N, C-alpha and C positions, 0 to 999 in steps of 0.2 A: 741967120747963117752962122753966127758965132757959136751957138749951141751945137749945131751940126758938126762943125769943125772940131770942137772939143770931143765929141763922141767918136768921131773918126780917129782922132789922135789916141784916145784911150783904147779903142779896139786894136789899133796898130801895136800898141805896147803889149796888150794882153796876147796877141797872136804869137809874139816871141816866146811866150811861156806855155803856150797850149801844146799838150801832147795829144796825139790821136787816141781816140777811144777804141775799145776793142772792135766795135762795129765799123769804125772807119778803117782800121787796120785789116779787118777780115771781110771787107765789102764784097769780095769775089767768092766767098764761101757759099755753099748751099744752105737752105733753111735748116736741114738736119745738122750740118756742121756748126752753124751759129748756135743752135740749141745746145749742143754738147759743150761748145766753148763757153757759153754763158753759164751752164751748170758748173763747170769746172772753175770758172772765175769767181764763183761765190765763196770759194775757199782760199783764194789767193789773189794777188794783184794781177791786173791785166799784163803787166810787163813780164811776169813770170809765166802766165798762161799762154800768151800768144805764140812764142817760139815752140812750145811743146805741142800745141794743137796744129800748128802749121806742119811740123814734121810728121805728126800722127796722120793728118789727112793727106799728106803727100804720099805716104805709104799705104794708107787705107782710106781712099776717098769716099767710098760709099757705105751705107749700112751693111750691105752684103759683104763687103770686104772686111769691115770692122768686126763683125761677128765671127769671123773665121779665126781670129787670133785668140790665144789662150788668155784666161784671166790673169795668169802670172805675167805674161808678156805685157798686157794692158796695164797692170799695176806698176810694172817696171818703168813703162813709158810715162806715166802720169805721177810717179812718186814725188817728184820735186814740187808738185802743186800742193801736196799735203794729203793725198789720198792713200 
């Protein structure tokens, strides 16, 4: 039991420092949206990508919506990610 108690104590300490991963933050996203967010996060930290993709997919939630915007508009929206 002593070992179990130590493990639980360690996990409790680690939970204080755990930040949600992109998949945890965006768990309500569609597979398409997760794929795009993952591709964009390869160039930047999740903390930078998440607010940008949340806003992007609020305005353009589907593939059909996203393909309607111009390349210039898309570049402007994801510029801070490093693209």
